[in-house]
N, C-alpha and C positions, 0 to 999 in steps of 0.2 A: 504494500499500499504506500509506504513512504517513497519508494522508487517512482511509482507512477505519479504520485503527488508532485515530486520534484520535477519530473519530466514535463508535467502539465503546467506548473505554476512558477518554477524557479526563473528569475530574470535572465540567467545565463543558459537556459535550456536550449538544446539543439532542435527541439520540435518546431516545425514550421510547415506551411502547406507543402504537401508531397512527402513528408516524413511521417512514418507511422510506427507505433510502439506495439510490440508483441511480447508475450511471455510463453516459455515452454515449461510445462510442469514435469520436468524430469532432470536428472543429474547431467551436468556438463561433461561428465566423464563418459557419457553415452552420446550417440549421434543426435544432433539437434536439427540438422538441415540436410536436404538431399545432397548427394555427391556432386562436386563440381559446380556449386551454386554461389558460394560466398566469395566476395571480392575483398572485403575487409573485415577482420574480426578483432574484437577488443575484449580482453578479460582483465578486470580490475580487482586485484587483491583477493582472488577467489581460489586459486590453485593451492594456497596454503592449507585449505581445508581438505581433509581426506574423505573418501567415500564412507568409511566406517571406522570404528575404533578397533585397531588391530589386536590389542590386548589391554587388560586393565592396567591402570597406573595408580595403585592404592595410596601411594605416598606423594603423588604429584598431580597437578592439573595439566601440566604441559609436558609433552614428550621431549622438548628441548632440555628440560631439567632431569630427565631420566638417564640412567647409565646402564651399561651392561647389555644383557640379552633383551631386556624390554626396549631399550633405545634402538637396538638393531632390528627388532621386529617392526617398529614404527618406520625406520629408515627404509626397510624393504617394501613396506606397504606404500610409502610415499613414492618410491621409485616406480612401483607398478602403476600407481595412479597417474603419475606424470607421463609415463609411457602410453597409457590409455588415452590421455588428453591429447598428446601429439598425434597419435594414430587417427583419432576421430576428427581432429581439426584438419589434418592433411587430406583426409578423404573429402571433406566438405569444401575446401578451398578450390576455386577455379585456377586454372593455369595463370601464374602471375599474381595470384592473390596473396595477401599478407595478413598475419595475425599479430597483434600487439598484446603482450602479456606483462602486467605489472604485479608484483608479489613481494613478500618479505624475503630477505636472505639473512642468514645468521650473522651476528656481530658480537663484539666483546661485551656489550652492555646488556644483552638480552637476559642473561642468567640472573643478574642482579634485579632487573625489573620484574621478572617472573617470580623470583623468590619473595619480592614484596607483595605481589598479588596472592601468592599461595600463603603468605603469612596472614593476610586478611581472612582467608578461609579457615586457617587454623584458629584464629581468634574467635570466629563464629562457632567452631566446634567447642572450644574451651568455655564459651559463654552459654553453651546449650542451645544455641539457635538452630544447629543442625546436629544430626545424629552421626555416630561413628560410621554406620553403614552408608549413610549418604555422603559423608566426607570421602570415603574410600571409592564410591561409585562415580563421583564427579570427575569429569575430564573434559578438556577442550580438544576436540579432535582435529588438531592442526599439527603440521610438521614444518619447521623452518629449515629449508635446505641450504647447504653450501652452494656458492655460485656454480661450481663445477657440476653439482648434481642437477642444476637447471640447464646451463649453457652447454656443458659437455654432453648431456643426455640427448640433445637434439642430433648431434653427429652420430651418436652411438645407437640411436633408436631404429635405424634402418628405414625410416619413412622419407618421403620425397619432400623434405623441408630443408631449407638452408637458413642458418642463423645469419641474418643480415647485420644486426647491430645489438649490442648488449651494454648495459651501463648499470653500475651500482651507485646509488646516491643516498644521502642521509636526509630523511624526511622530517619536517618539524612537527611538533605536537601543538595543534592549534590552541588547546586549552592552556598549556604552559606558556606559549608565546603571549597569549592574552594576559595571563597572570603577571608576567614581567612588566606589564603596563599598568594594570589596575591594582595589583598587590592585595587583592581580596581573597584570603585563603578560603573562606566559605564558598564564594562564587567559584573558585578554582575546583574545590572538592565536588561541588554540584555538577560542573561541566565535565570533569574527568570521570566521575562515577557514571554519569549518563552515557559517556562514550564507551566505557567498559561494558556496561550492561547491554548496549546495543548489539555487540558482537559475541557476548559470552552468556547471557542470561538463559537463552533457550537451550543451550547445551547443558548448562549446569542444572537446570530444572529437571532434566531427564534422570538425574541421580536422586531425586527426592523419593522417599519411600511411598508406596502406593496408598497407604492408609492416611497420608497427610493431605490437607487442603492447602492451597496456595493463596 
């Protein structure tokens, strides 16, 4: 709903006469369009999400914070998903077509940030707001890849795609950039929590026990 509201009403929308909006009710890891029909594709911060949870992470919310066999299981699932994405997009693109993909790549500060988020969940457990069973079931089904896991996989995938350009850049945090101007901690907390809830809440709620009301 938010997406369509943005397309319809945002001042910077690309909607104009002759431009139409559609939605496909299926995973982007599956075919979305007939073969050889797409001239330009755009995927915005989506492929960081996996098709399914490969294995439980009872001590973590994020696979990036996991180690050992569990981390390897998630890495293998992420590689399979990315390979599926490349194959389906390659089949859909017309000769000469292009697809632009933006996503997260791993960096040195992610673990510290994720630890802070996971600390908040631990506080909720200690306060009795969530149960131990819920704490252990909650997971964010994402995998943040190394650059070579993305860029190198294009060449190794065996599909008829050529990597034209790749770039790694540091994106700013709008809530924090705003905070540096207004210095209002309560406003920053509201904006930051709202942003976190937007991408995490639906995944976390799947861990709530069946006998609980929301």
